[in-house]
N, C-alpha and C positions, 0 to 999 in steps of 0.2 A: 805209887808206893816205893819206898826206899828204906834201906837199913837205918835203924836208930843211930843218930849221931852224924848222918850225912848232912853236908852243908845245904842250906836252903839259900838260893841266890836270887838277887833282883832280876826279873825278866827284862827290865828296861830301866832307863834312868827316871828318877822322880824324887819323891820325898816320903818320909814315914809320917803318916797322919795320926797313928795311934799304936801304942804298945801296951798290952794288958793281959788280963785273964778273964775267962768266962767259964761257966759250968759246962757248956757244950764244947767249945773250942779249946779249952785249956789255955795254954800260953799262946797268944795270938799277936800278929803284926798286920797292920793295915798299911798299904802303900798306894800312893797316887802318882799316876803318870799324867801330868798336866798337858803334855804335848798331844796325847791321844785321848784325853778325857776319860781315862780308865782307872778303876780302883781294883787293887789286888788284895786278897785276904789269905793269909797263911795261918793255919790253925794246927793244933795238936803238937806244937813245937816242944822240944826238950829244953832248948835254951833260946833266948832272944839276945841278939848281939847288936841291936840298934836302939836308939831312943826316939821318942816323938820329936819331930822336927828335923831329924837327920836327913841331909841330902845324900842320895845314893846314885851310883852309876850301875849300868847293866853289869851283872856278874859279881857285885859286892855281896858279901855274906850277910844275911839278915838273921840267921839263927841256924838251929840244927833240927833235923827230923826227930820227932818223939811220938809219944802216945798219950799226951795229957788230955784232960777234959773227958768227953764221953768215949774216947778211943782208948781209955786206960787198959782195957782188957783185950785189945786186939793188936 
């Protein structure tokens, strides 16, 4: 948990495979780290600051913490 508006940063280098919205996750970002064969899912974002296909490095800002989707009232 973090205060609304806190930056959400890439935990490692990789690329953004999807940016979108869903009923459960609200504003979401999916990131793939091909070096480790890992997929990361960031949900309930207040803002999304990347686009599908964007290459990111560890520490790059992906979006900001929010309470979208089914976290709307928490």
